[in-house]
C-alpha positions in Angstrom: -10.6 36.6 -66.2 -9.9 38.5 -63.0 -6.3 38.9 -61.7 -7.2 36.7 -58.6 -8.4 33.9 -60.8 -5.3 34.1 -62.9 -3.1 33.8 -59.8 -5.1 30.9 -58.5 -4.7 29.0 -61.7 -0.9 29.6 -61.8 -0.6 28.5 -58.3 -2.5 25.3 -59.0 -0.4 24.6 -62.1 2.8 25.1 -60.1 1.4 22.8 -57.4 0.6 20.1 -60.0 4.1 20.5 -61.5 5.6 20.2 -58.0 3.6 17.0 -57.3 4.7 15.5 -60.7 8.3 16.3 -59.9 8.0 14.8 -56.4 6.5 11.6 -58.0 9.4 11.5 -60.4 11.9 12.0 -57.6 10.4 9.3 -55.5 10.4 6.9 -58.5 14.0 7.7 -59.2 14.9 7.2 -55.5 13.0 3.9 -55.4 14.8 2.7 -58.6 18.1 3.9 -57.2 17.5 2.1 -53.9 16.4 -1.1 -55.7 19.6 -0.9 -57.8 21.7 -0.4 -54.8 20.0 -3.3 -53.0 20.5 -5.6 -56.0 24.1 -4.5 -56.4 24.7 -5.2 -52.7 23.1 -8.7 -53.2 25.3 -9.4 -56.2 28.4 -8.2 -54.4 27.6 -10.4 -51.4 27.0 -13.4 -53.7 30.2 -12.8 -55.5 32.2 -12.5 -52.2 30.6 -15.8 -51.1 31.5 -17.6 -54.4 35.1 -16.3 -54.1 35.3 -17.7 -50.6 34.0 -21.0 -51.8 36.5 -21.1 -54.7 39.4 -20.1 -52.4 38.3 -22.9 -50.1 38.4 -25.6 -52.8 41.7 -24.2 -54.1 43.2 -24.4 -50.6 41.9 -27.9 -50.1 43.8 -29.0 -53.2 46.9 -27.2 -52.0 46.7 -28.9 -48.6 46.6 -32.4 -50.1 49.5 -31.5 -52.4 51.6 -30.1 -49.6 50.8 -33.0 -47.2 51.0 -36.1 -49.4 52.5 -38.1 -46.5 50.7 -36.4 -43.6 46.9 -37.0 -43.8 46.4 -35.6 -40.2 47.9 -32.2 -41.2 45.8 -32.1 -44.4 42.6 -32.9 -42.5 43.3 -30.3 -39.8 44.1 -27.7 -42.4 40.8 -28.4 -44.2 38.7 -28.2 -41.1 40.2 -24.8 -40.2 39.0 -23.6 -43.7 35.4 -24.5 -43.0 34.2 -21.5 -40.8 35.8 -18.8 -43.0 34.2 -20.3 -46.1 30.6 -20.1 -44.8 28.3 -17.1 -44.8 28.5 -16.3 -41.1 32.2 -17.1 -40.2 32.0 -15.4 -36.8 29.5 -18.0 -35.5 30.6 -21.0 -37.7 32.5 -24.0 -36.4 33.5 -27.3 -38.1 34.5 -30.9 -37.6 35.8 -33.7 -39.9 35.2 -37.3 -38.6 37.3 -39.9 -40.4 37.2 -43.5 -39.3 38.4 -43.4 -35.6 39.8 -39.9 -35.9 38.2 -36.4 -35.4 39.6 -33.0 -36.5 37.8 -29.9 -35.3 38.1 -26.1 -35.0 39.3 -24.4 -31.8 35.8 -23.2 -31.0 34.0 -26.4 -31.9 30.6 -27.0 -30.5 27.7 -29.1 -31.6 24.4 -27.2 -32.2 21.0 -27.8 -33.8 22.1 -25.8 -36.9 24.2 -28.3 -38.8 25.2 -29.0 -42.4 27.1 -32.2 -43.2 28.3 -34.4 -46.1 29.6 -38.0 -46.1 33.1 -39.1 -46.9 33.2 -42.4 -48.9 35.8 -45.1 -49.6 34.9 -47.8 -52.1 31.3 -46.8 -51.8 31.2 -47.1 -48.0 30.8 -44.2 -45.6 33.9 -43.8 -43.5 33.4 -40.2 -42.1 31.7 -36.9 -42.4 32.4 -33.2 -43.0 30.3 -31.0 -40.6 29.6 -27.3 -40.3 27.6 -25.8 -37.4 26.2 -22.3 -36.6 26.4 -21.5 -32.9 23.4 -19.1 -33.2 20.1 -19.3 -34.9 20.1 -17.4 -38.2 17.3 -16.7 -40.8 16.2 -19.6 -42.9 17.4 -19.5 -46.5 17.8 -22.6 -48.7 18.8 -25.4 -46.2 17.9 -24.0 -42.9 20.4 -21.1 -42.3 22.7 -22.5 -45.0 22.9 -21.5 -48.7 22.4 -24.0 -51.5 25.9 -23.0 -52.7 27.2 -24.0 -49.3 25.6 -27.4 -49.8 27.5 -27.7 -53.1 30.7 -26.6 -51.4 30.5 -29.1 -48.5 29.7 -31.9 -51.0 32.7 -30.9 -53.1 35.0 -30.9 -50.0 33.7 -34.4 -49.0 34.3 -35.7 -52.6 37.9 -34.4 -52.7 38.6 -36.0 -49.3 37.1 -39.3 -50.5 39.3 -39.3 -53.6 42.4 -38.4 -51.6 41.7 -41.3 -49.1 41.2 -43.8 -51.9 44.4 -42.6 -53.6 46.4 -42.9 -50.4 44.9 -46.4 -49.7 45.8 -47.5 -53.3 49.3 -46.2 -52.9 49.7 -48.0 -49.6 48.4 -51.3 -51.1 50.7 -50.9 -54.1 53.7 -50.3 -51.7 52.8 -53.4 -49.7 52.5 -55.5 -52.9 55.8 -54.1 -54.2 57.6 -55.0 -51.0 55.9 -58.4 -51.0 57.0 -59.0 -54.6 60.5 -57.8 -53.7 60.7 -60.3 -50.9 59.3 -63.0 -53.1 62.0 -62.3 -55.7 64.8 -62.4 -53.0 63.4 -65.7 -51.7 63.2 -67.1 -55.2 66.8 -66.1 -55.9 67.9 -67.7 -52.7 66.1 -70.9 -53.6 67.5 -70.9 -57.1 71.0 -70.4 -55.8 70.5 -73.2 -53.3 69.2 -75.5 -56.0 72.2 -74.6 -58.2 74.6 -75.4 -55.3 72.9 -78.7 -54.7 73.1 -79.5 -58.4 76.8 -78.9 -58.3 77.2 -81.1 -55.3 75.2 -83.9 -56.9 77.3 -83.5 -60.0 80.5 -83.8 -58.0 79.1 -86.9 -56.2 78.1 -88.6 -59.5 81.5 -87.8 -61.0 83.3 -89.3 -58.0 81.1 -92.4 -58.0 81.7 -93.0 -61.7 85.4 -92.6 -61.4 85.7 -94.9 -58.4 83.3 -97.7 -59.3 82.3 -97.8 -63.0 85.4 -96.5 -64.8 87.7 -99.3 -63.5 85.1 -102.0 -64.6 84.9 -100.5 -68.1 88.7 -100.4 -68.4 88.8 -104.0 -67.4 86.1 -105.0 -69.9 87.8 -103.0 -72.7 91.1 -104.9 -72.2 89.3 -108.3 -72.5 86.7 -107.4 -75.2 86.7 -108.3 -78.8 87.3 -105.4 -81.3 83.6 -105.5 -82.3 82.6 -105.2 -78.6 84.9 -102.4 -77.8 82.7 -99.9 -79.8 79.9 -100.5 -77.4 82.2 -100.1 -74.4 83.4 -96.8 -75.9 79.7 -95.8 -76.3 79.1 -96.6 -72.7 82.1 -94.5 -71.7 80.8 -91.5 -73.7 77.4 -91.9 -72.2 78.9 -91.9 -68.7 80.8 -88.8 -69.6 77.6 -87.1 -70.7 76.0 -87.9 -67.4 78.5 -85.8 -65.7 78.6 -83.2 -68.5 76.1 -80.3 -68.8 75.9 -80.7 -72.6 72.7 -82.8 -72.8 70.9 -80.8 -70.1 71.9 -77.6 -71.8 70.8 -78.8 -75.2 67.4 -80.0 -73.8 66.8 -76.7 -71.9 67.6 -74.5 -74.9 65.8 -76.5 -77.5 62.8 -78.1 -75.8 61.5 -79.5 -79.2 64.4 -81.9 -79.6 63.3 -85.5 -79.0 65.4 -87.9 -76.8 66.6 -89.7 -79.9 67.7 -86.4 -81.5 69.5 -85.4 -78.3 71.5 -88.7 -78.3 72.3 -88.3 -82.0 73.5 -84.7 -81.3 75.8 -86.2 -78.7 77.2 -88.7 -81.2 77.7 -86.1 -83.9 79.4 -83.8 -81.4 81.7 -86.8 -80.5 82.8 -86.9 -84.2 80.8 -90.0 -85.4 79.7 -90.1 -89.0 76.4 -91.1 -90.5 77.3 -94.7 -91.2 78.8 -95.2 -87.7 75.7 -93.7 -86.0 73.4 -95.9 -88.1 75.3 -99.0 -87.2 75.3 -98.3 -83.5 71.6 -97.4 -83.4 70.6 -100.1 -85.8 68.9 -97.7 -88.2 69.5 -96.8 -91.9 71.7 -94.0 -93.2 68.6 -92.3 -94.6 67.0 -92.2 -91.1 70.2 -90.7 -89.6 70.2 -88.0 -92.4 66.5 -87.2 -91.6 67.4 -86.8 -88.0 70.3 -84.5 -89.0 67.8 -82.4 -91.0 65.3 -82.2 -88.2 68.1 -81.3 -85.7 69.4 -78.5 -88.0 65.9 -77.1 -88.4 65.2 -77.1 -84.6 68.6 -75.5 -83.9 67.7 -72.8 -86.5 70.7 -73.5 -88.8 68.8 -75.4 -91.5 69.8 -73.0 -94.4 73.1 -71.9 -93.0 76.5 -73.1 -94.1 77.4 -74.5 -90.7 79.0 -77.9 -89.9 76.7 -79.6 -87.4 79.5 -81.3 -85.5 81.4 -78.0 -85.2 78.3 -76.1 -84.2 77.5 -78.6 -81.4 81.0 -78.5 -80.1 81.1 -74.6 -80.2 77.6 -74.5 -78.6 78.9 -76.6 -75.7 81.9 -74.4 -75.1 79.8 -71.2 -74.8 
């Protein structure tokens, strides 16, 4: 092999090696560029997700800080909208809630719009709206990201829940005040009834003293000894009419019959079994059965308590 041929071959080998090196360099440069591009996309996506999370966190804070000021909360939320979207420099927003509107300073309506409904009890009562003021490349939903769709839906849901909570609290407050007023009215009525009862009691007592008592005293002075017992019973009955004992006994122990209440009154007055039986024309055994039923209903059946003493004590309480 001549010297020239040897040099030519060496030059060719070097050229081939250089070409191979250039291919490797271009491949590495392409891979590096692809990695940088992907890294940039990931970083951009992360920044967008952080913005979205910050937005949702701030929405929760606004509702917590403005529990009693819905207008302030809504304005605060609408001001968060532009900075939470992909192109904040050309973004604008509005919240429409019933007959109120809250919007950013640069608010304008444009063809590039993303919105979500605000609900209360299943009915639409408003919307959350984000606009771009310039046309941008189409992505998932026109110029808007699919993540931005999730974000605007989440904001609308949080507003809906807050509105329902506020409405529930207002209704509870109205019902509480209504119940309070009803209780006051009921107390006033009960006090009035009590006052009227006292007045009626005084009137009955006065009438008995003026009209009936003198007649009974006259009858007692002329009656036979056997008749005087009945007159005394009438006097005791009249006393009980103007006494709270019977009404109190009936109110506290609703299961007592009218006969048992009358016998309670006789026992309280100091009458024995035989005397009660004679006046009511019943047997001693029947009176004893009444006594047993009364003790049971007064919950002193198995207690060592004198019934007459108990009834007198009960009345004095």
